[in-house]
N, C-alpha and C positions, 0 to 999 in steps of 0.2 A: 581642623583638626581631623575630621571625618576623610578630608581629600587626601591628606597624608597617609593614614592608615589604608586606604583602598590603593594608593600609590605603593605601599611597601608590599601589601599583598601581591599585587600585579607584578612585582619585580621578583619575589621569591617564587611565583608560580611559573614564570617565564624566565628563570634564571639561565638554565640551559635548554633553550628550544630544539637544540640539534641532537637530542638523544632520543634514539627509537629502541624501544624494549619489545621483543618479538617472543611471544609464548606460543609455540604451535598446539598445544593442548591445555587450555586453561582449566579443565574438568578431569584431571587424571584420577585414577582409582588407586588404592591402596596398593603397595608393592611397585609401582611403576616409577620409571625416571622420566623428569621432565626437563629437556634440554632449551635452556634461555639463552638468546643471542641478543648483544647490546650494540647497537651501532651509534658512534659518538663523532662528532666532528672534531673534537678536542681529545687529545691522548691522555689515557688515564693513568695515574701513578698507582692506585690502588682501587679496588672494588670488591664488594660483596653483598651477596643476598642473603637475608634472614628469613627463615620459616619456623614458625613455632619454636623459637629460641635457638634454633640451629643456624650456624653461619656457613654460608657455602662461598669460596673465593671465585673471583671472575678472572679469566686467563684469556690473554691477548692472542688471536687468531691471526691476523694479518696487519699491516701496516695501514694500507688505504686500498680499500676495493674500489670497483668500477664507479661508485657513487660517491667517492672522496670522503668516506668513512673509516674510521678504525673499528676492527671488528673485534667484540669480545664475547667468551661464551662460559656458561657454567652448566653443570647437572646437578638437579634438586632430585635427590631420593625421596619420596614419599613413603613412609613407614607404613608397614603392613597393619601397624597397631593405632595408626592415626584414626580417631574418629572421624567420620564423613561429617563435613560442615564448610562454611566459608572461612577462609584464612586469608591473612594479609601477608604478600611477599614485600619486604620492605628492601629497598635498593639503596645503597650507600656508596658514592663515587667521589674519590679525590683526584682532582686533575694535576696535571703537572706545575700548574702555576699556583697550588695550593688551595685553589677555590673548591668548595665542596658543593654536592648536589645529593638530596635524598627525595625519594618519592616511594609510592607503594603501588601495588596492584592486588587486586583479589585474585584468589586461587579456591575453586569449589572442588573439594574431595568427596 
């Protein structure tokens, strides 16, 4: 039973190992914009990034770049009224084959 649970956890963690999330400034200040780049080996049908209850859509930038990835971008606006602390950026992706991938990364404001 323990082996089965460990196997399921490993599958969910490594479900899409070909996704790279690039956040050039993981410590923005209030009032700044943060551009996020997502590189994916599989084409996305939809994608969004959530910060503090607000959803931001992910937009396709190019079909395949030189590294054989699809490139997507979004811009997160950090409210000037957002209190300084650690927040969780939640990423939700749905691929063309209807598989889904969710992950999160920390952002310190």
